All heavy atoms as TSV, in Angstrom:
chain	resi	resn	atom	element	x	y	z
A	1	MET	N	N	-9.051	-12.743	10.143
A	1	MET	CA	C	-8.142	-12.589	8.960
A	1	MET	C	C	-8.362	-11.204	8.367
A	1	MET	O	O	-7.384	-10.600	7.931
A	1	MET	CB	C	-8.543	-13.709	7.985
A	1	MET	CG	C	-7.673	-13.709	6.782
A	1	MET	SD	S	-5.979	-14.138	7.163
A	1	MET	CE	C	-5.361	-14.567	5.611
A	2	ILE	N	N	-9.596	-10.728	8.292
A	2	ILE	CA	C	-9.824	-9.444	7.669
A	2	ILE	C	C	-9.080	-8.371	8.528
A	2	ILE	O	O	-8.505	-7.394	7.946
A	2	ILE	CB	C	-11.350	-9.115	7.614
A	2	ILE	CG1	C	-11.974	-10.075	6.548
A	2	ILE	CG2	C	-11.554	-7.666	7.224
A	2	ILE	CD1	C	-13.496	-9.896	6.399
A	3	ASN	N	N	-9.124	-8.486	9.814
A	3	ASN	CA	C	-8.477	-7.494	10.679
A	3	ASN	C	C	-6.937	-7.391	10.388
A	3	ASN	O	O	-6.359	-6.331	10.354
A	3	ASN	CB	C	-8.670	-7.777	12.143
A	3	ASN	CG	C	-10.088	-7.526	12.541
A	3	ASN	OD1	O	-10.840	-6.728	11.960
A	3	ASN	ND2	N	-10.535	-8.229	13.594
A	4	LYS	N	N	-6.337	-8.535	10.130
A	4	LYS	CA	C	-4.902	-8.500	9.833
A	4	LYS	C	C	-4.654	-7.921	8.444
A	4	LYS	O	O	-3.643	-7.179	8.270
A	4	LYS	CB	C	-4.357	-9.955	9.902
A	4	LYS	CG	C	-4.304	-10.474	11.300
A	4	LYS	CD	C	-3.752	-11.890	11.394
A	4	LYS	CE	C	-3.769	-12.362	12.797
A	4	LYS	NZ	N	-3.233	-13.685	12.929
A	5	LEU	N	N	-5.525	-8.205	7.542
A	5	LEU	CA	C	-5.353	-7.621	6.177
A	5	LEU	C	C	-5.600	-6.092	6.261
A	5	LEU	O	O	-4.963	-5.385	5.477
A	5	LEU	CB	C	-6.265	-8.253	5.236
A	5	LEU	CG	C	-5.901	-9.655	4.723
A	5	LEU	CD1	C	-6.986	-10.303	3.879
A	5	LEU	CD2	C	-4.600	-9.643	3.941
A	6	LYS	N	N	-6.458	-5.639	7.132
A	6	LYS	CA	C	-6.706	-4.204	7.305
A	6	LYS	C	C	-5.408	-3.557	7.761
A	6	LYS	O	O	-5.112	-2.368	7.374
A	6	LYS	CB	C	-7.873	-3.888	8.210
A	6	LYS	CG	C	-9.217	-4.265	7.668
A	6	LYS	CD	C	-9.584	-3.459	6.499
A	6	LYS	CE	C	-9.989	-2.051	6.860
A	6	LYS	NZ	N	-10.287	-1.229	5.701
A	7	ILE	N	N	-4.675	-4.171	8.614
A	7	ILE	CA	C	-3.370	-3.654	9.081
A	7	ILE	C	C	-2.398	-3.518	7.966
A	7	ILE	O	O	-1.723	-2.533	7.787
A	7	ILE	CB	C	-2.818	-4.510	10.254
A	7	ILE	CG1	C	-3.701	-4.396	11.492
A	7	ILE	CG2	C	-1.385	-4.077	10.574
A	7	ILE	CD1	C	-3.409	-5.377	12.617
A	8	VAL	N	N	-2.355	-4.553	7.117
A	8	VAL	CA	C	-1.489	-4.557	5.905
A	8	VAL	C	C	-1.878	-3.410	5.022
A	8	VAL	O	O	-1.028	-2.661	4.518
A	8	VAL	CB	C	-1.551	-5.922	5.153
A	8	VAL	CG1	C	-0.782	-5.770	3.883
A	8	VAL	CG2	C	-0.986	-6.991	6.033
A	9	GLU	N	N	-3.206	-3.173	4.825
A	9	GLU	CA	C	-3.707	-2.123	4.031
A	9	GLU	C	C	-3.217	-0.745	4.547
A	9	GLU	O	O	-2.725	0.050	3.818
A	9	GLU	CB	C	-5.212	-2.158	3.964
A	9	GLU	CG	C	-5.814	-1.039	3.148
A	9	GLU	CD	C	-7.319	-0.970	3.164
A	9	GLU	OE1	O	-7.933	-1.729	4.006
A	9	GLU	OE2	O	-7.902	-0.158	2.431
A	10	GLU	N	N	-3.395	-0.561	5.863
A	10	GLU	CA	C	-3.015	0.729	6.460
A	10	GLU	C	C	-1.509	0.969	6.364
A	10	GLU	O	O	-1.053	2.074	6.108
A	10	GLU	CB	C	-3.419	0.715	7.937
A	10	GLU	CG	C	-4.942	0.796	8.160
A	10	GLU	CD	C	-5.301	0.611	9.608
A	10	GLU	OE1	O	-4.432	0.751	10.504
A	10	GLU	OE2	O	-6.484	0.321	9.844
A	11	GLU	N	N	-0.720	-0.061	6.611
A	11	GLU	CA	C	0.727	0.084	6.581
A	11	GLU	C	C	1.224	0.368	5.181
A	11	GLU	O	O	2.124	1.169	4.949
A	11	GLU	CB	C	1.398	-1.167	7.162
A	11	GLU	CG	C	1.138	-1.340	8.643
A	11	GLU	CD	C	1.722	-0.255	9.535
A	11	GLU	OE1	O	2.689	0.396	9.147
A	11	GLU	OE2	O	1.078	0.011	10.560
A	12	SER	N	N	0.670	-0.352	4.189
A	12	SER	CA	C	1.113	-0.062	2.852
A	12	SER	C	C	0.709	1.244	2.322
A	12	SER	O	O	1.454	1.941	1.602
A	12	SER	CB	C	0.681	-1.185	1.850
A	12	SER	OG	O	-0.712	-1.311	1.863
A	13	ASP	N	N	-0.439	1.721	2.743
A	13	ASP	CA	C	-0.919	3.057	2.425
A	13	ASP	C	C	-0.020	4.069	3.039
A	13	ASP	O	O	0.349	5.093	2.416
A	13	ASP	CB	C	-2.372	3.248	2.872
A	13	ASP	CG	C	-3.033	4.515	2.346
A	13	ASP	OD1	O	-2.814	4.816	1.143
A	13	ASP	OD2	O	-3.695	5.214	3.159
A	14	GLU	N	N	0.358	3.857	4.255
A	14	GLU	CA	C	1.294	4.829	4.959
A	14	GLU	C	C	2.689	4.822	4.320
A	14	GLU	O	O	3.288	5.842	4.171
A	14	GLU	CB	C	1.386	4.475	6.459
A	14	GLU	CG	C	2.233	5.472	7.231
A	14	GLU	CD	C	2.228	5.221	8.697
A	14	GLU	OE1	O	1.553	4.322	9.192
A	14	GLU	OE2	O	3.011	5.892	9.343
A	15	THR	N	N	3.135	3.671	3.867
A	15	THR	CA	C	4.396	3.576	3.179
A	15	THR	C	C	4.386	4.419	1.897
A	15	THR	O	O	5.335	5.153	1.589
A	15	THR	CB	C	4.780	2.118	2.827
A	15	THR	OG1	O	4.839	1.384	4.039
A	15	THR	CG2	C	6.058	2.009	2.076
A	16	ALA	N	N	3.319	4.267	1.121
A	16	ALA	CA	C	3.143	5.055	-0.109
A	16	ALA	C	C	3.133	6.549	0.231
A	16	ALA	O	O	3.795	7.363	-0.473
A	16	ALA	CB	C	1.858	4.722	-0.844
A	17	TYR	N	N	2.476	6.946	1.283
A	17	TYR	CA	C	2.383	8.325	1.728
A	17	TYR	C	C	3.786	8.905	2.017
A	17	TYR	O	O	4.162	9.916	1.526
A	17	TYR	CB	C	1.494	8.456	2.934
A	17	TYR	CG	C	1.555	9.794	3.639
A	17	TYR	CD1	C	0.927	10.914	3.144
A	17	TYR	CD2	C	2.318	9.935	4.841
A	17	TYR	CE1	C	0.983	12.146	3.751
A	17	TYR	CE2	C	2.365	11.247	5.431
A	17	TYR	CZ	C	1.734	12.294	4.925
A	17	TYR	OH	O	1.780	13.518	5.576
A	18	TRP	N	N	4.574	8.129	2.783
A	18	TRP	CA	C	5.948	8.596	3.146
A	18	TRP	C	C	6.789	8.615	1.964
A	18	TRP	O	O	7.704	9.522	1.876
A	18	TRP	CB	C	6.496	7.717	4.289
A	18	TRP	CG	C	5.945	8.135	5.598
A	18	TRP	CD1	C	5.032	7.440	6.390
A	18	TRP	CD2	C	6.201	9.351	6.358
A	18	TRP	NE1	N	4.726	8.177	7.505
A	18	TRP	CE2	C	5.426	9.370	7.520
A	18	TRP	CE3	C	7.025	10.467	6.044
A	18	TRP	CZ2	C	5.445	10.345	8.414
A	18	TRP	CZ3	C	7.044	11.509	6.947
A	18	TRP	CH2	C	6.272	11.442	8.144
A	19	LEU	N	N	6.727	7.724	1.052
A	19	LEU	CA	C	7.512	7.725	-0.186
A	19	LEU	C	C	7.263	9.079	-0.938
A	19	LEU	O	O	8.122	9.724	-1.416
A	19	LEU	CB	C	7.255	6.547	-1.048
A	19	LEU	CG	C	7.812	5.203	-0.503
A	19	LEU	CD1	C	7.278	4.100	-1.412
A	19	LEU	CD2	C	9.307	5.233	-0.498
A	20	GLU	N	N	5.962	9.439	-0.984
A	20	GLU	CA	C	5.569	10.683	-1.681
A	20	GLU	C	C	6.157	11.886	-0.954
A	20	GLU	O	O	6.639	12.817	-1.582
A	20	GLU	CB	C	4.056	10.792	-1.787
A	20	GLU	CG	C	3.460	9.762	-2.756
A	20	GLU	CD	C	1.939	9.718	-2.668
A	20	GLU	OE1	O	1.331	10.600	-2.011
A	20	GLU	OE2	O	1.393	8.756	-3.268
A	21	ILE	N	N	6.148	11.849	0.402
A	21	ILE	CA	C	6.687	12.994	1.181
A	21	ILE	C	C	8.141	13.134	0.909
A	21	ILE	O	O	8.684	14.225	0.782
A	21	ILE	CB	C	6.358	12.763	2.693
A	21	ILE	CG1	C	4.921	12.771	2.998
A	21	ILE	CG2	C	7.177	13.719	3.548
A	21	ILE	CD1	C	4.259	14.135	2.772
A	22	PHE	N	N	8.850	11.957	0.936
A	22	PHE	CA	C	10.349	11.993	0.704
A	22	PHE	C	C	10.685	12.593	-0.644
A	22	PHE	O	O	11.596	13.424	-0.788
A	22	PHE	CB	C	10.942	10.629	0.793
A	22	PHE	CG	C	10.922	10.050	2.239
A	22	PHE	CD1	C	10.829	8.698	2.394
A	22	PHE	CD2	C	11.082	10.877	3.315
A	22	PHE	CE1	C	10.864	8.172	3.706
A	22	PHE	CE2	C	11.122	10.372	4.607
A	22	PHE	CZ	C	11.002	9.017	4.774
A	23	VAL	N	N	9.904	12.232	-1.646
A	23	VAL	CA	C	10.156	12.753	-2.988
A	23	VAL	C	C	9.812	14.245	-3.098
A	23	VAL	O	O	10.600	15.065	-3.585
A	23	VAL	CB	C	9.349	11.949	-4.061
A	23	VAL	CG1	C	9.425	12.632	-5.416
A	23	VAL	CG2	C	9.906	10.548	-4.178
A	24	GLU	N	N	8.625	14.597	-2.584
A	24	GLU	CA	C	8.188	16.025	-2.613
A	24	GLU	C	C	9.137	16.916	-1.831
A	24	GLU	O	O	9.321	18.111	-2.200
A	24	GLU	CB	C	6.816	16.158	-2.100
A	24	GLU	CG	C	5.753	15.566	-3.081
A	24	GLU	CD	C	4.328	15.601	-2.493
A	24	GLU	OE1	O	4.118	16.247	-1.434
A	24	GLU	OE2	O	3.483	15.011	-3.139
A	25	SER	N	N	9.741	16.416	-0.751
A	25	SER	CA	C	10.615	17.234	0.026
A	25	SER	C	C	12.061	17.340	-0.558
A	25	SER	O	O	12.829	18.119	-0.100
A	25	SER	CB	C	10.701	16.708	1.412
A	25	SER	OG	O	11.350	15.464	1.483
A	26	GLY	N	N	12.281	16.525	-1.562
A	26	GLY	CA	C	13.610	16.496	-2.261
A	26	GLY	C	C	14.625	15.683	-1.509
A	26	GLY	O	O	15.815	15.748	-1.879
A	27	LEU	N	N	14.252	14.880	-0.545
A	27	LEU	CA	C	15.195	14.037	0.189
A	27	LEU	C	C	15.674	12.823	-0.683
A	27	LEU	O	O	16.814	12.379	-0.516
A	27	LEU	CB	C	14.592	13.520	1.462
A	27	LEU	CG	C	14.308	14.557	2.562
A	27	LEU	CD1	C	13.511	13.960	3.712
A	27	LEU	CD2	C	15.635	15.127	3.097
A	28	ILE	N	N	14.752	12.412	-1.534
A	28	ILE	CA	C	15.083	11.234	-2.342
A	28	ILE	C	C	14.606	11.531	-3.793
A	28	ILE	O	O	13.439	12.007	-3.941
A	28	ILE	CB	C	14.383	9.959	-1.834
A	28	ILE	CG1	C	14.853	9.599	-0.446
A	28	ILE	CG2	C	14.668	8.774	-2.789
A	28	ILE	CD1	C	14.118	8.447	0.157
A	29	PRO	N	N	15.398	11.288	-4.761
A	29	PRO	CA	C	14.937	11.509	-6.172
A	29	PRO	C	C	13.855	10.522	-6.549
A	29	PRO	O	O	13.881	9.398	-6.133
A	29	PRO	CB	C	16.199	11.269	-7.039
A	29	PRO	CG	C	17.281	10.941	-6.144
A	29	PRO	CD	C	16.759	10.884	-4.691
A	30	GLN	N	N	12.885	11.000	-7.322
A	30	GLN	CA	C	11.741	10.163	-7.668
A	30	GLN	C	C	12.208	8.870	-8.413
A	30	GLN	O	O	11.602	7.828	-8.151
A	30	GLN	CB	C	10.772	10.927	-8.583
A	30	GLN	CG	C	9.493	10.095	-8.875
A	30	GLN	CD	C	8.458	10.954	-9.495
A	30	GLN	OE1	O	8.636	12.141	-9.695
A	30	GLN	NE2	N	7.298	10.319	-9.783
A	31	GLU	N	N	13.193	8.948	-9.197
A	31	GLU	CA	C	13.704	7.768	-9.895
A	31	GLU	C	C	14.082	6.672	-8.954
A	31	GLU	O	O	14.054	5.524	-9.323
A	31	GLU	CB	C	14.914	8.128	-10.791
A	31	GLU	CG	C	14.592	9.216	-11.800
A	31	GLU	CD	C	14.693	10.622	-11.216
A	31	GLU	OE1	O	15.486	10.907	-10.327
A	31	GLU	OE2	O	13.865	11.457	-11.657
A	32	GLN	N	N	14.519	7.044	-7.774
A	32	GLN	CA	C	15.039	6.049	-6.808
A	32	GLN	C	C	13.853	5.293	-6.166
A	32	GLN	O	O	14.062	4.161	-5.662
A	32	GLN	CB	C	15.838	6.783	-5.732
A	32	GLN	CG	C	16.764	5.875	-4.971
A	32	GLN	CD	C	17.709	6.655	-4.115
A	32	GLN	OE1	O	17.632	7.862	-3.995
A	32	GLN	NE2	N	18.656	5.947	-3.494
A	33	VAL	N	N	12.694	5.814	-6.131
A	33	VAL	CA	C	11.575	5.172	-5.403
A	33	VAL	C	C	10.452	4.699	-6.338
A	33	VAL	O	O	9.459	4.148	-5.823
A	33	VAL	CB	C	10.958	6.098	-4.310
A	33	VAL	CG1	C	12.007	6.442	-3.242
A	33	VAL	CG2	C	10.334	7.335	-4.920
A	34	VAL	N	N	10.654	4.805	-7.630
A	34	VAL	CA	C	9.573	4.452	-8.557
A	34	VAL	C	C	9.242	2.954	-8.380
A	34	VAL	O	O	8.018	2.641	-8.267
A	34	VAL	CB	C	9.993	4.768	-10.053
A	34	VAL	CG1	C	9.058	4.100	-10.981
A	34	VAL	CG2	C	10.022	6.238	-10.257
A	35	ASP	N	N	10.194	2.092	-8.413
A	35	ASP	CA	C	9.898	0.631	-8.275
A	35	ASP	C	C	9.272	0.321	-6.895
A	35	ASP	O	O	8.333	-0.495	-6.849
A	35	ASP	CB	C	11.183	-0.211	-8.476
A	35	ASP	CG	C	11.697	-0.071	-9.896
A	35	ASP	OD1	O	10.897	0.186	-10.786
A	35	ASP	OD2	O	12.896	-0.340	-10.158
A	36	ILE	N	N	9.821	0.901	-5.875
A	36	ILE	CA	C	9.267	0.640	-4.502
A	36	ILE	C	C	7.831	1.122	-4.438
A	36	ILE	O	O	6.940	0.444	-3.900
A	36	ILE	CB	C	10.099	1.309	-3.417
A	36	ILE	CG1	C	11.513	0.685	-3.401
A	36	ILE	CG2	C	9.451	1.168	-2.058
A	36	ILE	CD1	C	12.500	1.391	-2.545
A	37	HIS	N	N	7.561	2.275	-4.979
A	37	HIS	CA	C	6.253	2.815	-4.992
A	37	HIS	C	C	5.237	1.988	-5.773
A	37	HIS	O	O	4.119	1.718	-5.333
A	37	HIS	CB	C	6.238	4.289	-5.508
A	37	HIS	CG	C	5.046	5.093	-5.114
A	37	HIS	ND1	N	3.894	5.085	-5.831
A	37	HIS	CD2	C	4.820	5.911	-4.044
A	37	HIS	CE1	C	2.989	5.881	-5.240
A	37	HIS	NE2	N	3.547	6.380	-4.192
A	38	LYS	N	N	5.739	1.519	-6.883
A	38	LYS	CA	C	4.890	0.611	-7.733
A	38	LYS	C	C	4.569	-0.694	-6.952
A	38	LYS	O	O	3.397	-1.108	-6.945
A	38	LYS	CB	C	5.597	0.293	-8.990
A	38	LYS	CG	C	4.828	-0.598	-9.924
A	38	LYS	CD	C	5.617	-0.928	-11.210
A	38	LYS	CE	C	4.801	-1.929	-12.064
A	38	LYS	NZ	N	5.584	-2.411	-13.153
A	39	GLU	N	N	5.527	-1.279	-6.308
A	39	GLU	CA	C	5.326	-2.505	-5.524
A	39	GLU	C	C	4.369	-2.245	-4.369
A	39	GLU	O	O	3.515	-3.096	-4.070
A	39	GLU	CB	C	6.651	-3.108	-5.055
A	39	GLU	CG	C	7.435	-3.784	-6.144
A	39	GLU	CD	C	8.664	-4.455	-5.615
A	39	GLU	OE1	O	8.598	-5.021	-4.527
A	39	GLU	OE2	O	9.693	-4.393	-6.292
A	40	THR	N	N	4.530	-1.124	-3.762
A	40	THR	CA	C	3.639	-0.789	-2.597
A	40	THR	C	C	2.212	-0.671	-3.067
A	40	THR	O	O	1.312	-1.181	-2.393
A	40	THR	CB	C	4.092	0.546	-1.974
A	40	THR	OG1	O	5.455	0.405	-1.524
A	40	THR	CG2	C	3.234	0.943	-0.839
A	41	ASN	N	N	2.016	-0.032	-4.233
A	41	ASN	CA	C	0.631	0.054	-4.781
A	41	ASN	C	C	0.092	-1.316	-5.110
A	41	ASN	O	O	-1.155	-1.535	-5.003
A	41	ASN	CB	C	0.645	1.062	-5.966
A	41	ASN	CG	C	0.731	2.456	-5.515
A	41	ASN	OD1	O	0.335	2.845	-4.409
A	41	ASN	ND2	N	1.278	3.321	-6.366
A	42	GLU	N	N	0.894	-2.174	-5.660
A	42	GLU	CA	C	0.486	-3.517	-6.034
A	42	GLU	C	C	0.077	-4.293	-4.770
A	42	GLU	O	O	-0.916	-4.978	-4.786
A	42	GLU	CB	C	1.596	-4.287	-6.793
A	42	GLU	CG	C	1.804	-3.733	-8.152
A	42	GLU	CD	C	3.001	-4.363	-8.871
A	42	GLU	OE1	O	3.692	-5.237	-8.258
A	42	GLU	OE2	O	3.304	-3.968	-9.990
A	43	ILE	N	N	0.863	-4.179	-3.710
A	43	ILE	CA	C	0.477	-4.825	-2.433
A	43	ILE	C	C	-0.810	-4.304	-1.917
A	43	ILE	O	O	-1.651	-5.066	-1.427
A	43	ILE	CB	C	1.654	-4.664	-1.405
A	43	ILE	CG1	C	2.861	-5.447	-1.846
A	43	ILE	CG2	C	1.194	-5.014	0.011
A	43	ILE	CD1	C	4.138	-5.148	-1.053
A	44	LEU	N	N	-0.968	-3.012	-1.960
A	44	LEU	CA	C	-2.179	-2.356	-1.513
A	44	LEU	C	C	-3.387	-2.854	-2.354
A	44	LEU	O	O	-4.418	-3.214	-1.752
A	44	LEU	CB	C	-2.082	-0.854	-1.669
A	44	LEU	CG	C	-3.232	-0.006	-1.123
A	44	LEU	CD1	C	-3.466	-0.278	0.380
A	44	LEU	CD2	C	-2.910	1.468	-1.326
A	45	ALA	N	N	-3.267	-2.920	-3.638
A	45	ALA	CA	C	-4.329	-3.424	-4.464
A	45	ALA	C	C	-4.732	-4.867	-4.176
A	45	ALA	O	O	-5.886	-5.206	-4.080
A	45	ALA	CB	C	-3.934	-3.243	-5.934
A	46	MET	N	N	-3.691	-5.698	-4.052
A	46	MET	CA	C	-3.987	-7.125	-3.717
A	46	MET	C	C	-4.657	-7.295	-2.362
A	46	MET	O	O	-5.545	-8.102	-2.252
A	46	MET	CB	C	-2.636	-7.930	-3.763
A	46	MET	CG	C	-2.052	-8.148	-5.122
A	46	MET	SD	S	-0.625	-9.224	-5.142
A	46	MET	CE	C	0.566	-8.306	-4.294
A	47	THR	N	N	-4.189	-6.493	-1.393
A	47	THR	CA	C	-4.777	-6.551	-0.049
A	47	THR	C	C	-6.206	-6.130	-0.084
A	47	THR	O	O	-7.075	-6.799	0.481
A	47	THR	CB	C	-3.967	-5.674	0.915
A	47	THR	OG1	O	-2.563	-6.077	0.877
A	47	THR	CG2	C	-4.474	-5.780	2.300
A	48	VAL	N	N	-6.543	-5.030	-0.749
A	48	VAL	CA	C	-7.876	-4.536	-0.798
A	48	VAL	C	C	-8.803	-5.604	-1.533
A	48	VAL	O	O	-9.908	-5.843	-1.063
A	48	VAL	CB	C	-7.968	-3.187	-1.547
A	48	VAL	CG1	C	-9.388	-2.811	-1.850
A	48	VAL	CG2	C	-7.312	-2.097	-0.681
A	49	ALA	N	N	-8.307	-6.196	-2.579
A	49	ALA	CA	C	-9.022	-7.225	-3.306
A	49	ALA	C	C	-9.294	-8.452	-2.390
A	49	ALA	O	O	-10.393	-8.996	-2.399
A	49	ALA	CB	C	-8.278	-7.651	-4.561
A	50	SER	N	N	-8.282	-8.809	-1.626
A	50	SER	CA	C	-8.456	-9.931	-0.664
A	50	SER	C	C	-9.532	-9.613	0.369
A	50	SER	O	O	-10.330	-10.499	0.746
A	50	SER	CB	C	-7.100	-10.285	-0.031
A	50	SER	OG	O	-6.173	-10.738	-1.020
A	51	ILE	N	N	-9.477	-8.404	0.899
A	51	ILE	CA	C	-10.459	-8.038	1.910
A	51	ILE	C	C	-11.884	-8.058	1.325
A	51	ILE	O	O	-12.799	-8.620	1.925
A	51	ILE	CB	C	-10.160	-6.606	2.453
A	51	ILE	CG1	C	-8.880	-6.604	3.287
A	51	ILE	CG2	C	-11.281	-6.040	3.268
A	51	ILE	CD1	C	-8.345	-5.262	3.685
A	52	LYS	N	N	-12.030	-7.583	0.098
A	52	LYS	CA	C	-13.328	-7.593	-0.521
A	52	LYS	C	C	-13.789	-9.034	-0.734
A	52	LYS	O	O	-14.960	-9.342	-0.529
A	52	LYS	CB	C	-13.286	-6.878	-1.865
A	52	LYS	CG	C	-13.216	-5.377	-1.746
A	52	LYS	CD	C	-13.183	-4.728	-3.099
A	52	LYS	CE	C	-13.054	-3.235	-2.951
A	52	LYS	NZ	N	-12.989	-2.551	-4.261
A	53	THR	N	N	-12.913	-9.919	-1.214
A	53	THR	CA	C	-13.258	-11.310	-1.387
A	53	THR	C	C	-13.706	-11.973	-0.100
A	53	THR	O	O	-14.709	-12.692	-0.055
A	53	THR	CB	C	-12.052	-12.071	-1.997
A	53	THR	OG1	O	-11.707	-11.513	-3.223
A	53	THR	CG2	C	-12.394	-13.531	-2.211
A	54	LEU	N	N	-12.957	-11.745	0.993
A	54	LEU	CA	C	-13.277	-12.330	2.236
A	54	LEU	C	C	-14.644	-11.855	2.746
A	54	LEU	O	O	-15.442	-12.587	3.328
A	54	LEU	CB	C	-12.231	-12.077	3.303
A	54	LEU	CG	C	-10.939	-12.835	3.123
A	54	LEU	CD1	C	-9.867	-12.402	4.055
A	54	LEU	CD2	C	-11.195	-14.358	3.385
A	55	ARG	N	N	-14.895	-10.543	2.623
A	55	ARG	CA	C	-16.145	-9.988	2.998
A	55	ARG	C	C	-17.353	-10.593	2.193
A	55	ARG	O	O	-18.400	-10.849	2.761
A	55	ARG	CB	C	-16.166	-8.440	2.855
A	55	ARG	CG	C	-15.389	-7.816	3.953
A	55	ARG	CD	C	-15.536	-6.286	3.849
A	55	ARG	NE	N	-14.788	-5.694	4.988
A	55	ARG	CZ	C	-14.246	-4.471	4.970
A	55	ARG	NH1	N	-14.419	-3.694	3.894
A	55	ARG	NH2	N	-13.679	-3.965	5.987
A	56	ASN	N	N	-17.131	-10.797	0.896
A	56	ASN	CA	C	-18.169	-11.378	0.085
A	56	ASN	C	C	-18.445	-12.809	0.482
A	56	ASN	O	O	-19.582	-13.254	0.415
A	56	ASN	CB	C	-17.794	-11.270	-1.417
A	56	ASN	CG	C	-17.926	-9.877	-1.955
A	56	ASN	OD1	O	-18.599	-9.061	-1.389
A	56	ASN	ND2	N	-17.236	-9.642	-3.062
A	57	ARG	N	N	-17.399	-13.544	0.812
A	57	ARG	CA	C	-17.600	-14.927	1.221
A	57	ARG	C	C	-18.318	-15.027	2.577
A	57	ARG	O	O	-19.009	-15.992	2.826
A	57	ARG	CB	C	-16.241	-15.620	1.341
A	57	ARG	CG	C	-15.638	-15.957	0.064
A	57	ARG	CD	C	-14.370	-16.736	0.182
A	57	ARG	NE	N	-13.661	-16.932	-1.065
A	57	ARG	CZ	C	-12.485	-17.466	-1.160
A	57	ARG	NH1	N	-11.824	-17.776	-0.081
A	57	ARG	NH2	N	-11.957	-17.608	-2.324
A	58	LYS	N	N	-18.019	-14.040	3.430
A	58	LYS	CA	C	-18.595	-14.011	4.759
A	58	LYS	C	C	-20.097	-13.775	4.719
A	58	LYS	O	O	-20.845	-14.302	5.536
A	58	LYS	CB	C	-17.959	-12.856	5.596
A	58	LYS	CG	C	-18.032	-13.095	7.104
A	58	LYS	CD	C	-17.175	-12.022	7.737
A	58	LYS	CE	C	-17.065	-12.333	9.251
A	58	LYS	NZ	N	-16.294	-11.291	9.930
A	59	SER	N	N	-20.592	-12.996	3.774
A	59	SER	CA	C	-22.042	-12.682	3.694
A	59	SER	C	C	-22.820	-13.594	2.772
A	59	SER	O	O	-22.475	-14.571	2.397
A	59	SER	CB	C	-22.243	-11.264	3.277
A	59	SER	OG	O	-21.519	-10.876	2.126
């Protein structure tokens, strides 16, 4: 289960990275990705918290 959550963590982190690249390059206005970026960060935070919880339960 932790391995699958690590994949989710990596993918959501990469999504946030690309959203930042799109905004910095001027391809997409920041206002257009604010909500998506916020949701991506929320998913990332929940995933990291879940991984920590599972690791604590395992030990």
